[in-house]
C-alpha positions in Angstrom: 31.9 -2.8 -21.4 34.0 -4.2 -19.2 33.7 -1.0 -16.7 29.6 -1.6 -16.5 30.2 -5.3 -15.1 32.6 -4.3 -11.9 32.2 -2.0 -8.9 34.7 -1.4 -6.2 34.0 -2.4 -2.8 33.5 0.9 -2.2 30.6 1.5 -5.0 29.1 -1.5 -4.0 28.7 0.1 -0.2 27.4 3.4 -2.0 24.5 1.1 -4.1 23.6 -0.7 -0.8 23.7 2.2 1.7 21.6 4.5 -0.7 19.2 1.6 -1.9 18.7 0.8 1.8 17.9 4.4 2.5 15.7 5.1 0.0 13.7 1.7 0.3 13.3 2.7 3.9 12.2 6.5 3.2 9.6 4.9 0.8 8.3 2.4 2.9 8.2 6.1 5.8 6.3 7.9 3.2 3.7 5.5 2.3 2.9 4.5 6.7 2.7 8.4 6.9 0.6 9.3 4.0 -1.3 6.2 3.6 -1.7 3.7 0.7 -4.6 5.5 -0.8 -2.0 6.7 -3.8 -1.4 3.2 -4.3 -4.7 2.2 -4.7 -5.6 4.7 -7.2 -5.7 3.2 -11.1 -5.6 6.8 -12.8 -3.4 8.4 -15.1 -1.9 10.5 -12.6 -1.8 7.7 -10.3 0.2 5.9 -13.1 2.4 8.9 -13.1 3.3 9.1 -9.5 3.9 5.2 -9.3 6.7 5.6 -12.7 8.0 9.0 -11.4 8.7 7.2 -7.8 10.1 3.8 -9.0 12.8 6.2 -11.2 13.1 8.2 -8.1 14.2 5.5 -6.8 16.0 3.9 -9.0 18.4 6.8 -9.8 18.8 7.1 -6.1 20.4 3.7 -5.6 22.2 3.3 -8.7 23.9 7.3 -8.5 24.8 9.1 -11.5 25.9 6.3 -13.7 23.8 3.2 -13.3 25.0 0.1 -14.4 24.8 -3.8 -14.3 27.0 -4.5 -11.6 25.6 -1.5 -9.5 21.8 -2.5 -10.6 22.4 -6.0 -9.6 23.7 -5.0 -6.3 20.5 -2.5 -5.9 18.3 -5.5 -6.6 19.7 -7.7 -4.0 19.3 -5.1 -1.3 16.2 -4.1 -2.3 15.3 -7.7 -1.5 16.8 -8.3 1.3 15.1 -4.6 2.5 12.0 -6.9 1.7 12.8 -9.5 4.0 13.8 -7.7 6.6 10.6 -5.8 6.9 8.5 -9.5 6.4 10.4 -10.0 9.6 9.6 -6.9 11.6 6.5 -7.3 10.3 6.1 -10.8 11.7 8.0 -10.4 14.6 6.4 -7.2 15.7 3.1 -6.1 17.8 1.0 -4.5 16.7 1.6 -6.0 13.8 0.5 -2.6 11.6 4.3 -1.5 12.4 5.3 -1.1 8.6 1.4 -0.9 7.4 -1.5 0.9 7.6 -4.4 -0.7 9.1 -7.3 -1.6 7.0 -9.5 1.6 7.0 -13.4 1.4 6.3 -14.5 4.0 3.7 -18.1 3.2 3.2 -20.2 1.8 6.1 -23.7 0.7 3.9 -24.0 3.3 1.4 -22.4 6.1 3.7 -19.1 7.1 2.3 -16.8 8.0 4.9 -15.4 11.4 4.3 -13.0 11.6 6.8 -11.7 8.9 5.9 -11.4 9.1 2.4 -9.5 12.0 3.3 -7.5 10.4 5.5 -6.2 7.8 2.9 -5.6 10.7 0.5 -8.7 9.6 -2.0 -11.5 10.9 -3.3 -15.5 9.5 -3.4 -14.8 9.0 -7.3 -12.3 7.0 -6.2 -14.6 4.4 -5.1 -17.3 4.4 -8.0 -15.4 2.1 -10.3 -14.4 -0.4 -7.3 -18.3 -0.4 -6.9 -18.8 -1.0 -10.6 -16.2 -3.5 -10.5 -18.0 -5.5 -7.9 -21.3 -5.2 -9.7 -23.1 -2.7 -7.5 -25.1 -0.3 -9.3 -26.8 1.5 -6.2 -24.6 2.1 -3.3 -27.7 1.0 -1.5 -26.1 -2.7 -2.2 -23.1 -1.7 -0.3 -22.2 -3.4 3.0 -18.9 -2.3 3.3 -16.3 -0.7 1.5 -12.4 -1.1 3.0 -9.0 0.1 1.9 -6.3 -2.8 2.6 -3.0 -2.4 3.6 -2.2 -3.4 -0.1 -3.8 -0.4 -1.5 -6.4 -2.4 -3.0 -10.2 -1.7 -2.4 -12.5 -4.4 -0.8 -16.1 -4.1 -1.5 -18.6 -6.7 0.3 -22.3 -6.6 -0.5 -25.0 -5.9 1.1 -27.5 -9.2 2.3 -25.0 -11.9 4.1 -24.5 -11.1 7.8 -20.8 -10.5 8.1 -18.7 -11.9 10.5 -17.0 -9.4 13.3 -13.4 -11.5 13.2 -13.1 -10.1 9.5 -13.0 -6.6 10.5 -11.2 -6.7 14.1 -8.4 -4.7 12.6 -10.3 -2.1 10.4 -10.2 1.0 11.8 -13.7 2.0 11.2 -15.4 -1.0 12.0 -16.9 0.1 14.9 -19.8 1.8 12.2 -20.6 -1.9 10.6 -22.0 -3.2 14.6 -25.7 -3.3 13.0 -24.2 -5.8 9.9 -22.3 -8.1 12.1 -24.1 -11.5 12.7 -25.2 -13.2 15.7 -22.5 -15.1 16.0 -20.1 -12.7 14.4 
């Protein structure tokens, strides 16, 4: 039990190094592959997220996880998160670490190229439309995959403000929906 609570300085450095490397590897993979896999709340999406967490945890802690190593890994993860936040705030463009928001539907039209780019399929959209109370695609103004992996659904009817879409890739397809002031 006492061994699980102690960590040599070399072991602590190994945990810090491996946690740092696996954190940035995860960030880079999400940046390259897009946030689509994180947007899915399906059995295989959940399995992927759990498996990724397991891989990250095992890589951070090594072969013999212990309490002290876990504490060092947690502190390192929070530190990496803080550093990533500082990079995001101080870097131009702001989307160095996050994927920019991506238009998935313009009105009732599904943008299949953007779905492929974000590693989503058309079937991923329908549950989001239902959750937004939309039963007919003709009622859709737009659907956007946000940098967080969430999917925003806006209903047709009111004019959209152009400022809300200035960083959305594909927003030019919404020109007819922007209000006179937008």
